[in-house]
N, C-alpha and C positions, 0 to 999 in steps of 0.2 A: 688312740687310733681305733676306728670302728670298722669291723669287717663288713664287706659288702655281702648282701644276701646271695645265696647260691642260686645259680641259674641252670636249669636243665639243658643239657646239650641237645641241639636239634639234630634229627637224623641226617646222615650223610646224603641220603637220597629219598625222595618221595615220589609218589605217582600223583601228579596234579589232577588227573582225570578222576581220581577217587572222590573228589568233591562233588561230582555229578551223581554219585550213588548208584551207578549202573544205568542211569537213564541216557538214552541216545542224545537227547536235547534237554538242556536245563537252563531256564531263564529264571534268575532269582527274583525278578520283579515282574513286569508285564511282558507279554509276547503277542506279536501279530503274525499269524501263519497264513500265507496266501498262495502256496503252491498246490499240489494235488494229493500228495501222499508222503508219508514217512514210514520207513521200514525200521521198526524199533519201538521206542517209548519216549514220551514227552512229559516233562514236569515244568510247571509254571507257578512261581511263588505268589504272583499277584493275580492279574486278570488276563485270561487268554481270550483273544479275538481270532476266530477262524473264518477265513473268507476264501474258500477253495476256488481256484481259478476255473474249474470246470463245473462249479455248482456243488461239488462234493469233495470233501477232504477225508482221506481214508488212512487209518493207522493199521498197518499190517505187520506180519512177522517177516516175510521175505518174498521178494519177487525175482530179484537177481542178486548175485553176490552170495554171501554166506548167511545161513540161518543158524549157525552154530554159536548161539549166545543164549544166556539166561535172562529172564525178566527180573527187574527189581521188585521187591516185595513191600507192600504197604499194609500194615495191620495183618500180616500173614497171607495176604492175597497177591498173586502175580498181577502187576499193574502196567497198563499201556499209557494211560493218560491221568496224571495227577495235577490238579489245578486248585488254586485258591478260590477263584471265581471264574465263571464263564460269561463272557460279555454278550449282551443283547444286540450289540453291533455286529455280531457274527452273522454269516449268511449261509444259505444252503444247508447241507447235511454234513455233520461230522460223524463218520462211521468208524467205530472201533471194532474191527473184524478179526484181527490176528490171522488173516489169510496167509497161507503158505506153510502152515503147520497143522498136524493132527494130534499133537501132544497136548492134553488138557493142562499140563503144567505151564504151557505157554499161551493159554487163552487169557489174555490180559484184560483187566478190569478198568472201568472208569472210577476215579476217586475224586470227589469234590469236598473241599473244606466247608464252603458255604452251604448251609442247610435251609436258610429262610429266603433264598433268592427267588427269582421268577420262574425257575425251571421246574416243571411238574412231571413226575414220572408216571408212565402208564404202560400197559401191555401192548405189544405190537408183534403179531405172530408169536414166536417162542422166545422173544428177547424183550428188553426194556427200552423204551423210547422216552425222551424228554423234550418237551417244547413248552411254550408259554400258554398254550390253549389246547388241552387234550380233547375238547369237543371237536376240534378240527385236527385230526391226528397227523395229517401230512403238512400242516402249516410249518413253514421254516422261519427262522433257523431251528434246527432240531439236532439232537444227539441220539445215535443208535449205539447202544452197548450190547453187542450181539451175543456175548457170553454171560450176561447177567439177566435175571428173570424178574418179572413183576408177579406178585408183590414182594417176594422175599428180599430182593436186592434194594427195594425202595425204602426199607426201614433203616434208620441209623444203627450202627453197631451198639450193642448193649454194654460192651466192655472194650478191652484192648484188642480183641480179635475181630477182624472185619467181617468174616462170614459171608463174603461176596457183596457186601453193601456198596452202593455207589457213593457213600459218604465216608469220610475219614473219622476215626475215633478221636483224633487230636483236632480240636476246633480253634486253637489259638491263632493269633495273627502270624506266627512264625511256623505254623504247622508244616508247610511244604519243606522249608529249610530243615526243620527238625527231622523229618523223614529222610530227605535226600542226603544231607550232609552228616548224618550220624557216623559214618565210617570214614570221614575225610582224614587225610594224612597231613594236611597243612591248612592254615587259615585261608580265607578268600584272598587276602592281599598277597600272601606267600605263593599261592597257586597262580595268581595273576602275574606275579613277577617271574615265576618259572615259565609260564607260557610266553611272556615277552622275551625271555632269554632264548627260547626255542625259535621264535619267529625272527629274531635279530639276524639279518643276513651276514653280519660280520662275525658271528660267533661260531659258525660251522656246526651247530647242533641240529638244526632243522634242515629239511630239504625243500627248497622253493619250487612249487609246482606251477607250471605255466599253462597256457591255453594253446593247444595244438591246432584247433579248428573252431571257428565261430561263424555259423551260418544261420541267419535269422535268430530264432529262439533256441537253437541247438548249439551246445558247446561240447567239444571233445577235449578233455584234459590231457596235458602232456604226461609222459611217463612218470609213475610214482617211484619212490625209493622203497626197497624191501627191508632196509636196515636202519632208516632214520625216520624221525617224525616228519610227516609231510605237512607243509605249510602252504595254504592257498589263500590269497587275498580275496576276500569275499566280494569286493567290488567288481572283480573280473567276471562274476556270475550274474551281474545285474541284467534283468530281463530274460534270463534263460528259464525255459520250462522243461528242457530235456538236457541232462548232463550225462555224458558217457566217458568211459575210460578208453585210453588208447589201446589198440590191439597189441597183445603181448606184454602189456604193463602189469606189474604186480597190482593186486586189488586189495582193498581193505578186508580184513578178516581177523580171525582169532588165532593166535600163535601160542 
């Protein structure tokens, strides 16, 4: 009789959001961003295409809600936008501004894995700009990384420390996942199963959020739960450019 190999017991509880590594939005493969703004940070493992609905897509720290959060770190640098590649199908301006904070520790960087793509960095005022034709500095699509400078930030890091570079030290095909998922508490499949359990309306774990008002492109969400994970069917937001919380409702924040 042969004994079966020992299997380590899986923890009783995990945080499935840990797989996002502190990023507000994490797409393991490609992503298409078409609204106007994100408060927080974005990581895209494949190719990011940004087509801001107003001609500009801005990544800021806070406009409304809470600004009490830390930025994820890539190569030791606080980071707002981490991407494998940036698509030439993008339109307009991607502005990484970190608006809403005066704390230098929250001035987030652009970090790109691809170094030999079409995006060329150059100086614009006191920040670094990237487009495909520096001789026409306002030619779009373009990226403004307003807390990084040219030429210092245009050079790839010499070692494991980023030093404010727009490029990552890790250039492998799995670089973004290597950074983002370094502190994960569960595998991708396990985290996905956990999210599915939360979203299952028969399980009683998550709180299903409805739409209280939908007028044109404006949506007001129904009240949120203060003590359960809130679950919102993304299809309910189709076509919305303005999403608001109900008056008196708990709002997302740090506890």
